Gaussian input, Z-matrix of N, CA and C with variables (Angstrom, degrees):
# hf/3-21g

backbone

0 1
 N
 C     1     B1
 C     2     B2     1     A1
 N     3     B3     2     A2     1     D1
 C     4     B4     3     A3     2     D2
 C     5     B5     4     A4     3     D3
 N     6     B6     5     A5     4     D4
 C     7     B7     6     A6     5     D5
 C     8     B8     7     A7     6     D6
 N     9     B9     8     A8     7     D7
 C    10    B10     9     A9     8     D8
 C    11    B11    10    A10     9     D9
 N    12    B12    11    A11    10    D10
 C    13    B13    12    A12    11    D11
 C    14    B14    13    A13    12    D12
 N    15    B15    14    A14    13    D13
 C    16    B16    15    A15    14    D14
 C    17    B17    16    A16    15    D15
 N    18    B18    17    A17    16    D16
 C    19    B19    18    A18    17    D17
 C    20    B20    19    A19    18    D18
 N    21    B21    20    A20    19    D19
 C    22    B22    21    A21    20    D20
 C    23    B23    22    A22    21    D21
 N    24    B24    23    A23    22    D22
 C    25    B25    24    A24    23    D23
 C    26    B26    25    A25    24    D24
 N    27    B27    26    A26    25    D25
 C    28    B28    27    A27    26    D26
 C    29    B29    28    A28    27    D27
 N    30    B30    29    A29    28    D28
 C    31    B31    30    A30    29    D29
 C    32    B32    31    A31    30    D30
 N    33    B33    32    A32    31    D31
 C    34    B34    33    A33    32    D32
 C    35    B35    34    A34    33    D33
 N    36    B36    35    A35    34    D34
 C    37    B37    36    A36    35    D35
 C    38    B38    37    A37    36    D36
 N    39    B39    38    A38    37    D37
 C    40    B40    39    A39    38    D38
 C    41    B41    40    A40    39    D39
 N    42    B42    41    A41    40    D40
 C    43    B43    42    A42    41    D41
 C    44    B44    43    A43    42    D42
 N    45    B45    44    A44    43    D43
 C    46    B46    45    A45    44    D44
 C    47    B47    46    A46    45    D45
 N    48    B48    47    A47    46    D46
 C    49    B49    48    A48    47    D47
 C    50    B50    49    A49    48    D48
 N    51    B51    50    A50    49    D49
 C    52    B52    51    A51    50    D50
 C    53    B53    52    A52    51    D51
 N    54    B54    53    A53    52    D52
 C    55    B55    54    A54    53    D53
 C    56    B56    55    A55    54    D54
 N    57    B57    56    A56    55    D55
 C    58    B58    57    A57    56    D56
 C    59    B59    58    A58    57    D57
 N    60    B60    59    A59    58    D58
 C    61    B61    60    A60    59    D59
 C    62    B62    61    A61    60    D60
 N    63    B63    62    A62    61    D61
 C    64    B64    63    A63    62    D62
 C    65    B65    64    A64    63    D63
 N    66    B66    65    A65    64    D64
 C    67    B67    66    A66    65    D65
 C    68    B68    67    A67    66    D66
 N    69    B69    68    A68    67    D67
 C    70    B70    69    A69    68    D68
 C    71    B71    70    A70    69    D69
 N    72    B72    71    A71    70    D70
 C    73    B73    72    A72    71    D71
 C    74    B74    73    A73    72    D72
 N    75    B75    74    A74    73    D73
 C    76    B76    75    A75    74    D74
 C    77    B77    76    A76    75    D75
 N    78    B78    77    A77    76    D76
 C    79    B79    78    A78    77    D77
 C    80    B80    79    A79    78    D78
 N    81    B81    80    A80    79    D79
 C    82    B82    81    A81    80    D80
 C    83    B83    82    A82    81    D81
 N    84    B84    83    A83    82    D82
 C    85    B85    84    A84    83    D83
 C    86    B86    85    A85    84    D84
 N    87    B87    86    A86    85    D85
 C    88    B88    87    A87    86    D86
 C    89    B89    88    A88    87    D87
 N    90    B90    89    A89    88    D88
 C    91    B91    90    A90    89    D89
 C    92    B92    91    A91    90    D90
 N    93    B93    92    A92    91    D91
 C    94    B94    93    A93    92    D92
 C    95    B95    94    A94    93    D93
 N    96    B96    95    A95    94    D94
 C    97    B97    96    A96    95    D95
 C    98    B98    97    A97    96    D96
 N    99    B99    98    A98    97    D97
 C   100   B100    99    A99    98    D98
 C   101   B101   100   A100    99    D99
 N   102   B102   101   A101   100   D100
 C   103   B103   102   A102   101   D101
 C   104   B104   103   A103   102   D102
 N   105   B105   104   A104   103   D103
 C   106   B106   105   A105   104   D104
 C   107   B107   106   A106   105   D105
 N   108   B108   107   A107   106   D106
 C   109   B109   108   A108   107   D107
 C   110   B110   109   A109   108   D108
 N   111   B111   110   A110   109   D109
 C   112   B112   111   A111   110   D110
 C   113   B113   112   A112   111   D111
 N   114   B114   113   A113   112   D112
 C   115   B115   114   A114   113   D113
 C   116   B116   115   A115   114   D114
 N   117   B117   116   A116   115   D115
 C   118   B118   117   A117   116   D116
 C   119   B119   118   A118   117   D117
 N   120   B120   119   A119   118   D118
 C   121   B121   120   A120   119   D119
 C   122   B122   121   A121   120   D120
 N   123   B123   122   A122   121   D121
 C   124   B124   123   A123   122   D122
 C   125   B125   124   A124   123   D123
 N   126   B126   125   A125   124   D124
 C   127   B127   126   A126   125   D125
 C   128   B128   127   A127   126   D126
 N   129   B129   128   A128   127   D127
 C   130   B130   129   A129   128   D128
 C   131   B131   130   A130   129   D129
 N   132   B132   131   A131   130   D130
 C   133   B133   132   A132   131   D131
 C   134   B134   133   A133   132   D132
 N   135   B135   134   A134   133   D133
 C   136   B136   135   A135   134   D134
 C   137   B137   136   A136   135   D135
 N   138   B138   137   A137   136   D136
 C   139   B139   138   A138   137   D137
 C   140   B140   139   A139   138   D138
 N   141   B141   140   A140   139   D139
 C   142   B142   141   A141   140   D140
 C   143   B143   142   A142   141   D141
 N   144   B144   143   A143   142   D142
 C   145   B145   144   A144   143   D143
 C   146   B146   145   A145   144   D144
 N   147   B147   146   A146   145   D145
 C   148   B148   147   A147   146   D146
 C   149   B149   148   A148   147   D147
 N   150   B150   149   A149   148   D148
 C   151   B151   150   A150   149   D149
 C   152   B152   151   A151   150   D150
 N   153   B153   152   A152   151   D151
 C   154   B154   153   A153   152   D152
 C   155   B155   154   A154   153   D153
 N   156   B156   155   A155   154   D154
 C   157   B157   156   A156   155   D155
 C   158   B158   157   A157   156   D156
 N   159   B159   158   A158   157   D157
 C   160   B160   159   A159   158   D158
 C   161   B161   160   A160   159   D159
 N   162   B162   161   A161   160   D160
 C   163   B163   162   A162   161   D161
 C   164   B164   163   A163   162   D162
 N   165   B165   164   A164   163   D163
 C   166   B166   165   A165   164   D164
 C   167   B167   166   A166   165   D165
 N   168   B168   167   A167   166   D166
 C   169   B169   168   A168   167   D167
 C   170   B170   169   A169   168   D168
 N   171   B171   170   A170   169   D169
 C   172   B172   171   A171   170   D170
 C   173   B173   172   A172   171   D171
 N   174   B174   173   A173   172   D172
 C   175   B175   174   A174   173   D173
 C   176   B176   175   A175   174   D174
 N   177   B177   176   A176   175   D175
 C   178   B178   177   A177   176   D176
 C   179   B179   178   A178   177   D177
 N   180   B180   179   A179   178   D178
 C   181   B181   180   A180   179   D179
 C   182   B182   181   A181   180   D180
 N   183   B183   182   A182   181   D181
 C   184   B184   183   A183   182   D182
 C   185   B185   184   A184   183   D183
 N   186   B186   185   A185   184   D184
 C   187   B187   186   A186   185   D185
 C   188   B188   187   A187   186   D186
 N   189   B189   188   A188   187   D187
 C   190   B190   189   A189   188   D188
 C   191   B191   190   A190   189   D189
 N   192   B192   191   A191   190   D190
 C   193   B193   192   A192   191   D191
 C   194   B194   193   A193   192   D192
 N   195   B195   194   A194   193   D193
 C   196   B196   195   A195   194   D194
 C   197   B197   196   A196   195   D195
 N   198   B198   197   A197   196   D196
 C   199   B199   198   A198   197   D197
 C   200   B200   199   A199   198   D198
 N   201   B201   200   A200   199   D199
 C   202   B202   201   A201   200   D200
 C   203   B203   202   A202   201   D201
 N   204   B204   203   A203   202   D202
 C   205   B205   204   A204   203   D203
 C   206   B206   205   A205   204   D204
 N   207   B207   206   A206   205   D205
 C   208   B208   207   A207   206   D206
 C   209   B209   208   A208   207   D207

   B1=1.4437
   B2=1.5187
   B3=1.3178
   B4=1.4615
   B5=1.5189
   B6=1.2956
   B7=1.4553
   B8=1.5178
   B9=1.3038
   B10=1.4594
   B11=1.5152
   B12=1.2891
   B13=1.4590
   B14=1.5231
   B15=1.3318
   B16=1.4667
   B17=1.5278
   B18=1.2978
   B19=1.4571
   B20=1.5260
   B21=1.3052
   B22=1.4648
   B23=1.5280
   B24=1.3131
   B25=1.4580
   B26=1.5309
   B27=1.3236
   B28=1.4576
   B29=1.5207
   B30=1.3028
   B31=1.4622
   B32=1.5214
   B33=1.3100
   B34=1.4564
   B35=1.5292
   B36=1.3211
   B37=1.4692
   B38=1.5224
   B39=1.3392
   B40=1.4609
   B41=1.5258
   B42=1.3270
   B43=1.4620
   B44=1.5257
   B45=1.3133
   B46=1.4726
   B47=1.5335
   B48=1.3178
   B49=1.4673
   B50=1.5300
   B51=1.3349
   B52=1.4652
   B53=1.5281
   B54=1.3429
   B55=1.4630
   B56=1.5252
   B57=1.3248
   B58=1.4681
   B59=1.5280
   B60=1.3262
   B61=1.4651
   B62=1.5280
   B63=1.3212
   B64=1.4712
   B65=1.5210
   B66=1.3443
   B67=1.4675
   B68=1.5302
   B69=1.3271
   B70=1.4664
   B71=1.5235
   B72=1.3342
   B73=1.4605
   B74=1.5274
   B75=1.3133
   B76=1.4647
   B77=1.5300
   B78=1.3258
   B79=1.4595
   B80=1.5254
   B81=1.3186
   B82=1.4601
   B83=1.5203
   B84=1.3173
   B85=1.4575
   B86=1.5249
   B87=1.3226
   B88=1.4623
   B89=1.5179
   B90=1.3094
   B91=1.4539
   B92=1.5115
   B93=1.3261
   B94=1.4590
   B95=1.5268
   B96=1.3208
   B97=1.4599
   B98=1.5228
   B99=1.3041
   B100=1.4563
   B101=1.5277
   B102=1.3114
   B103=1.4617
   B104=1.5268
   B105=1.3101
   B106=1.4683
   B107=1.5232
   B108=1.3171
   B109=1.4563
   B110=1.5232
   B111=1.3247
   B112=1.4634
   B113=1.5143
   B114=1.3414
   B115=1.4641
   B116=1.5229
   B117=1.3160
   B118=1.4649
   B119=1.5262
   B120=1.3208
   B121=1.4648
   B122=1.5235
   B123=1.3268
   B124=1.4623
   B125=1.5262
   B126=1.3260
   B127=1.4620
   B128=1.5324
   B129=1.3322
   B130=1.4621
   B131=1.5267
   B132=1.3225
   B133=1.4614
   B134=1.5197
   B135=1.3242
   B136=1.4599
   B137=1.5366
   B138=1.3259
   B139=1.4665
   B140=1.5259
   B141=1.3288
   B142=1.4659
   B143=1.5256
   B144=1.3408
   B145=1.4643
   B146=1.5243
   B147=1.3241
   B148=1.4632
   B149=1.5276
   B150=1.3218
   B151=1.4680
   B152=1.5237
   B153=1.3052
   B154=1.4586
   B155=1.5272
   B156=1.3316
   B157=1.4596
   B158=1.5274
   B159=1.3222
   B160=1.4657
   B161=1.5215
   B162=1.3189
   B163=1.4619
   B164=1.5187
   B165=1.3165
   B166=1.4674
   B167=1.5312
   B168=1.3157
   B169=1.4702
   B170=1.5269
   B171=1.3294
   B172=1.4640
   B173=1.5229
   B174=1.3270
   B175=1.4658
   B176=1.5207
   B177=1.3188
   B178=1.4605
   B179=1.5256
   B180=1.3122
   B181=1.4676
   B182=1.5270
   B183=1.3263
   B184=1.4635
   B185=1.5285
   B186=1.3264
   B187=1.4627
   B188=1.5246
   B189=1.3220
   B190=1.4718
   B191=1.5235
   B192=1.3229
   B193=1.4568
   B194=1.5135
   B195=1.3288
   B196=1.4579
   B197=1.5219
   B198=1.3208
   B199=1.4604
   B200=1.5243
   B201=1.3339
   B202=1.4717
   B203=1.5257
   B204=1.2993
   B205=1.4618
   B206=1.5188
   B207=1.3137
   B208=1.4717
   B209=1.4946
   A1=109.40
   A2=116.72
   A3=121.59
   A4=109.62
   A5=115.58
   A6=120.41
   A7=108.11
   A8=116.78
   A9=121.27
   A10=110.34
   A11=115.68
   A12=120.93
   A13=109.38
   A14=117.65
   A15=119.35
   A16=110.60
   A17=116.09
   A18=121.28
   A19=109.94
   A20=116.67
   A21=122.34
   A22=112.29
   A23=117.78
   A24=121.83
   A25=112.17
   A26=117.44
   A27=121.08
   A28=112.13
   A29=116.79
   A30=123.17
   A31=108.40
   A32=114.85
   A33=120.79
   A34=108.09
   A35=117.71
   A36=122.31
   A37=107.09
   A38=115.92
   A39=121.18
   A40=109.05
   A41=116.09
   A42=120.33
   A43=108.01
   A44=116.70
   A45=122.39
   A46=112.99
   A47=118.60
   A48=122.12
   A49=110.40
   A50=117.31
   A51=121.52
   A52=110.68
   A53=116.39
   A54=121.47
   A55=110.69
   A56=116.50
   A57=120.57
   A58=111.65
   A59=117.48
   A60=121.40
   A61=110.52
   A62=116.88
   A63=121.15
   A64=110.28
   A65=117.43
   A66=121.09
   A67=111.16
   A68=117.39
   A69=121.30
   A70=110.36
   A71=117.00
   A72=121.37
   A73=110.66
   A74=117.27
   A75=120.70
   A76=111.21
   A77=117.67
   A78=121.22
   A79=111.41
   A80=117.54
   A81=121.61
   A82=112.65
   A83=118.62
   A84=122.02
   A85=113.11
   A86=117.01
   A87=120.61
   A88=112.35
   A89=118.93
   A90=122.26
   A91=114.40
   A92=118.13
   A93=121.35
   A94=113.55
   A95=117.96
   A96=120.79
   A97=110.83
   A98=116.45
   A99=119.97
   A100=107.63
   A101=117.26
   A102=121.45
   A103=111.88
   A104=118.16
   A105=121.51
   A106=110.86
   A107=116.95
   A108=119.92
   A109=111.67
   A110=116.97
   A111=120.81
   A112=111.37
   A113=116.89
   A114=120.60
   A115=111.09
   A116=116.53
   A117=120.87
   A118=109.56
   A119=117.11
   A120=121.09
   A121=110.85
   A122=116.37
   A123=120.44
   A124=110.90
   A125=117.35
   A126=121.38
   A127=110.41
   A128=117.11
   A129=120.78
   A130=110.53
   A131=117.69
   A132=121.13
   A133=110.93
   A134=116.10
   A135=120.82
   A136=110.59
   A137=116.79
   A138=120.48
   A139=112.02
   A140=117.84
   A141=120.74
   A142=112.02
   A143=117.26
   A144=120.16
   A145=111.80
   A146=116.76
   A147=121.40
   A148=112.34
   A149=117.05
   A150=121.27
   A151=112.16
   A152=114.32
   A153=121.79
   A154=105.83
   A155=116.53
   A156=121.58
   A157=107.21
   A158=116.32
   A159=121.08
   A160=110.76
   A161=115.14
   A162=120.39
   A163=108.86
   A164=115.73
   A165=121.80
   A166=112.43
   A167=117.12
   A168=120.30
   A169=112.61
   A170=117.88
   A171=121.56
   A172=113.37
   A173=117.10
   A174=120.55
   A175=110.93
   A176=115.90
   A177=121.33
   A178=108.53
   A179=117.03
   A180=120.58
   A181=112.44
   A182=118.14
   A183=120.80
   A184=113.16
   A185=117.63
   A186=122.12
   A187=108.91
   A188=116.47
   A189=121.09
   A190=109.37
   A191=116.40
   A192=122.78
   A193=110.01
   A194=116.94
   A195=120.92
   A196=110.17
   A197=116.32
   A198=122.32
   A199=108.41
   A200=117.25
   A201=119.83
   A202=112.25
   A203=114.10
   A204=121.36
   A205=107.89
   A206=116.75
   A207=120.52
   A208=110.95
   D1=134.89
   D2=174.55
   D3=-79.99
   D4=146.96
   D5=176.77
   D6=-98.81
   D7=124.46
   D8=178.68
   D9=-105.94
   D10=177.07
   D11=176.51
   D12=-77.35
   D13=150.31
   D14=177.24
   D15=-60.29
   D16=141.08
   D17=-179.22
   D18=-90.29
   D19=141.39
   D20=-176.38
   D21=-58.55
   D22=-40.27
   D23=-178.32
   D24=-95.04
   D25=6.07
   D26=-178.80
   D27=88.20
   D28=-35.61
   D29=177.77
   D30=-134.90
   D31=162.20
   D32=174.32
   D33=-64.53
   D34=136.40
   D35=177.18
   D36=-111.04
   D37=122.43
   D38=-174.94
   D39=-134.11
   D40=136.59
   D41=173.60
   D42=-71.75
   D43=144.03
   D44=-172.90
   D45=-52.69
   D46=-45.96
   D47=-179.37
   D48=-63.90
   D49=-43.30
   D50=178.22
   D51=-62.69
   D52=-40.35
   D53=178.85
   D54=-59.13
   D55=-46.04
   D56=-179.49
   D57=-64.71
   D58=-38.98
   D59=177.81
   D60=-63.80
   D61=-44.74
   D62=-179.91
   D63=-62.44
   D64=-47.70
   D65=-179.44
   D66=-61.84
   D67=-42.55
   D68=179.42
   D69=-62.20
   D70=-46.36
   D71=179.37
   D72=-60.54
   D73=-44.04
   D74=-178.27
   D75=-64.99
   D76=-37.62
   D77=178.71
   D78=-68.90
   D79=-38.71
   D80=-177.56
   D81=-74.34
   D82=-23.55
   D83=-173.60
   D84=-117.80
   D85=32.73
   D86=-178.94
   D87=-63.05
   D88=-35.08
   D89=-177.01
   D90=-79.12
   D91=-7.19
   D92=-175.92
   D93=-94.36
   D94=5.11
   D95=-177.24
   D96=-75.50
   D97=124.16
   D98=171.17
   D99=-97.77
   D100=-175.13
   D101=-173.90
   D102=-58.75
   D103=-50.93
   D104=-176.54
   D105=-69.28
   D106=-48.95
   D107=-178.05
   D108=-68.37
   D109=-26.92
   D110=176.86
   D111=-61.63
   D112=-40.23
   D113=178.06
   D114=-65.33
   D115=-42.70
   D116=179.13
   D117=-65.86
   D118=-41.59
   D119=178.95
   D120=-62.57
   D121=-40.47
   D122=178.95
   D123=-63.51
   D124=-41.71
   D125=178.30
   D126=-65.50
   D127=-41.85
   D128=178.19
   D129=-63.41
   D130=-45.27
   D131=178.99
   D132=-59.87
   D133=-42.38
   D134=179.02
   D135=-62.18
   D136=-44.28
   D137=179.40
   D138=-68.74
   D139=-33.56
   D140=179.61
   D141=-68.77
   D142=-28.77
   D143=179.50
   D144=-62.35
   D145=-34.24
   D146=-178.56
   D147=-107.67
   D148=13.53
   D149=-174.40
   D150=-66.38
   D151=150.41
   D152=171.51
   D153=-89.49
   D154=115.49
   D155=-178.57
   D156=-97.96
   D157=117.84
   D158=-175.79
   D159=-116.51
   D160=150.05
   D161=172.39
   D162=-75.91
   D163=156.39
   D164=-177.15
   D165=-53.61
   D166=-41.66
   D167=-177.15
   D168=-70.41
   D169=-18.52
   D170=-179.42
   D171=-100.16
   D172=5.63
   D173=-177.33
   D174=-80.06
   D175=134.44
   D176=173.86
   D177=-71.52
   D178=147.49
   D179=-179.12
   D180=-69.49
   D181=-14.96
   D182=-179.91
   D183=-86.43
   D184=-3.66
   D185=179.44
   D186=-86.84
   D187=128.71
   D188=178.07
   D189=-71.54
   D190=141.43
   D191=-179.58
   D192=-122.64
   D193=154.15
   D194=174.31
   D195=-71.52
   D196=-41.80
   D197=-179.26
   D198=-126.55
   D199=81.26
   D200=-176.20
   D201=-65.80
   D202=151.59
   D203=176.88
   D204=-83.50
   D205=135.26
   D206=-178.45
   D207=-92.59

């Protein structure tokens, strides 16, 4: 297991649409993991298991988004 930095909210906070995009991408590209990216993917998967999934209207403005609202 890779050790990451402590998260401000205790868990990863992801907007529902972004969460689905990330999960879909990870499922479609399982065979493309090399040694370095495999470690990062494993850490992301681990964080996604305990992630706080929020609706768009409940997202704090300080949370980074894949597709931010303008």
